[in-house]
Legacy VTK file of the C-alpha trace (Angstrom):
# vtk DataFile Version 3.0
C-alpha trace
ASCII
DATASET POLYDATA
POINTS 190 float
18.862 -2.262 -8.716
20.022 -5.427 -10.554
19.777 -6.031 -14.281
16.689 -8.345 -13.934
14.726 -5.654 -12.095
15.818 -3.031 -14.696
14.445 -5.286 -17.461
11.186 -5.826 -15.472
10.672 -2.076 -15.249
11.098 -1.700 -19.033
8.620 -4.377 -19.763
4.858 -3.886 -19.971
4.287 -6.427 -17.320
5.676 -3.843 -14.844
2.294 -2.069 -14.868
0.308 -5.084 -14.087
2.724 -6.229 -11.388
2.724 -2.723 -9.740
-1.041 -2.582 -9.925
-1.402 -6.040 -8.352
1.259 -5.286 -5.624
-0.452 -2.006 -4.570
-3.994 -3.619 -4.976
-2.818 -6.393 -2.531
-1.476 -3.855 -0.108
-4.628 -1.800 -0.298
-6.802 -4.845 0.156
-5.119 -6.330 3.136
-4.392 -3.244 5.196
-6.552 -2.110 8.077
-6.017 1.136 9.943
-5.069 3.571 7.041
-1.977 4.647 5.355
0.396 4.237 8.385
-0.534 0.694 8.840
0.436 0.024 5.212
4.138 1.017 5.710
5.242 -2.499 6.753
3.507 -3.959 3.883
4.772 -1.478 1.385
8.332 -1.872 2.620
8.088 -5.597 2.413
6.742 -5.487 -1.120
8.610 -2.599 -2.678
11.890 -2.764 -0.825
12.431 -6.444 0.134
10.486 -8.486 -2.484
10.592 -6.445 -5.737
13.619 -4.318 -4.844
12.026 -1.344 -6.678
13.273 1.132 -4.050
16.247 1.053 -1.694
15.600 1.028 2.087
17.195 4.526 2.358
15.009 5.967 -0.450
11.948 4.466 1.218
12.472 6.750 4.267
12.609 9.853 2.012
9.476 8.769 0.151
7.545 8.239 3.370
8.685 11.715 4.636
7.542 13.331 1.390
4.247 11.434 1.354
3.446 12.477 4.926
4.165 16.123 4.206
1.924 16.283 1.087
-1.748 16.932 1.353
-4.018 13.933 0.603
-4.205 10.294 1.597
-0.871 8.959 2.773
-1.282 5.566 1.149
-2.139 7.144 -2.278
0.777 9.624 -1.869
3.301 6.921 -1.158
2.080 4.700 -3.993
2.190 7.618 -6.475
5.810 8.525 -5.503
6.858 4.878 -5.916
5.131 4.520 -9.244
6.483 7.792 -10.479
9.998 7.022 -9.408
9.811 3.749 -11.286
7.826 4.694 -14.536
6.876 8.238 -14.384
3.264 9.308 -14.807
1.990 5.904 -16.096
3.707 4.103 -13.162
2.102 6.656 -10.787
-1.331 6.034 -12.332
-0.944 2.147 -12.088
0.183 2.228 -8.380
-2.418 4.820 -7.368
-5.270 2.954 -8.910
-4.012 -0.294 -7.299
-3.985 1.356 -3.953
-7.322 3.147 -4.139
-9.509 0.527 -5.821
-9.821 -1.946 -2.966
-10.798 0.821 -0.490
-13.311 2.120 -3.022
-14.876 -1.275 -3.580
-15.008 -2.147 0.103
-16.574 1.292 1.056
-19.075 0.882 -1.760
-20.088 -2.554 -0.525
-20.338 -1.389 3.068
-22.519 1.613 2.020
-24.808 -0.619 0.170
-25.219 -3.116 3.027
-24.456 -1.048 6.133
-28.026 -0.774 7.349
-28.191 -4.588 7.692
-25.395 -5.015 10.180
-24.864 -1.568 11.770
-26.429 -2.794 15.175
-24.838 -6.292 14.972
-22.999 -6.989 18.277
-20.699 -9.573 16.573
-19.521 -6.913 14.036
-19.031 -4.305 16.760
-16.985 -6.857 18.778
-14.847 -7.588 15.775
-14.014 -3.903 15.297
-13.212 -3.539 18.966
-10.730 -6.358 18.543
-9.116 -4.902 15.542
-8.366 -1.465 17.097
-5.400 -2.765 19.218
-3.862 -4.596 16.298
-4.040 -1.333 14.169
-2.161 0.517 17.020
0.560 -2.056 16.711
0.612 -1.897 12.958
1.185 1.884 13.326
3.763 1.487 16.191
6.054 -0.956 14.421
6.809 1.260 11.341
7.278 4.276 13.716
10.104 2.488 15.525
11.625 1.207 12.261
11.473 4.800 10.825
13.215 6.032 14.013
16.031 3.491 13.465
16.398 4.264 9.810
16.437 8.068 10.630
19.382 7.198 12.964
17.790 8.852 16.005
20.154 8.952 18.983
20.206 10.553 22.441
20.878 14.014 20.844
18.053 13.824 18.282
15.339 11.902 20.106
13.898 15.083 21.596
12.774 16.308 18.180
9.988 13.691 17.505
9.159 13.628 21.229
8.718 17.454 21.369
6.745 17.457 17.991
4.321 14.726 19.218
3.751 16.627 22.505
3.294 19.936 20.715
0.535 18.299 18.586
-1.070 16.205 21.322
-0.878 18.583 24.434
-0.650 21.936 22.827
-2.918 21.382 19.828
-0.520 22.748 17.322
-1.310 21.877 13.720
0.940 19.256 12.234
1.242 21.633 9.263
3.138 24.010 11.452
5.304 21.228 12.847
6.190 20.098 9.303
6.968 23.708 8.222
9.092 24.271 11.272
10.955 20.995 10.756
11.478 21.839 7.102
12.923 25.228 8.010
14.991 23.790 10.757
16.509 21.067 8.647
17.230 23.680 5.895
19.012 25.894 8.435
20.924 22.970 9.896
22.039 21.883 6.427
23.256 25.374 5.641
25.040 25.768 8.887
26.650 22.424 8.506
27.874 23.235 4.966
29.536 26.398 6.314
31.367 24.546 8.983
LINES 1 191
190 0 1 2 3 4 5 6 7 8 9 10 11 12 13 14 15 16 17 18 19 20 21 22 23 24 25 26 27 28 29 30 31 32 33 34 35 36 37 38 39 40 41 42 43 44 45 46 47 48 49 50 51 52 53 54 55 56 57 58 59 60 61 62 63 64 65 66 67 68 69 70 71 72 73 74 75 76 77 78 79 80 81 82 83 84 85 86 87 88 89 90 91 92 93 94 95 96 97 98 99 100 101 102 103 104 105 106 107 108 109 110 111 112 113 114 115 116 117 118 119 120 121 122 123 124 125 126 127 128 129 130 131 132 133 134 135 136 137 138 139 140 141 142 143 144 145 146 147 148 149 150 151 152 153 154 155 156 157 158 159 160 161 162 163 164 165 166 167 168 169 170 171 172 173 174 175 176 177 178 179 180 181 182 183 184 185 186 187 188 189
């Protein structure tokens, strides 16, 4: 992190900037937390340079393995890394507030447009875009994780175990953690 970014983190304007950044991410993301990954990477890694690209992969992995909403988890981890508890509060509020306000507005007016064919068509059109928003960060994470012909079977096997066999993702995460720990220990011995 360069000197200018270090000074920004020390200033009181950081909290407002972090809140605005995550508010914007929360406001313009459709499809949930995974669709936010490209926006979060663009803002946090590329634009503000708050987190290194390598660290972002670790934060995403941790956020996925923790209970709760992915988007909130990742914002909390980024905020905490930068400014501790107060940074985590600023980023979490920024992420959660847009969804809260939008859901509140929808709940207040849903009965007026629930049978509207135009609204239903709009949502049908949004669905394929959301799939793409989730697919792109998945491929980017695969590149950053340095998947190759020897390790590609791991995410494929995990996805098939969840999809075809109905194995809980919790068990997959636990098995992957144990496997990674054992592999690390074995590698240290050799």
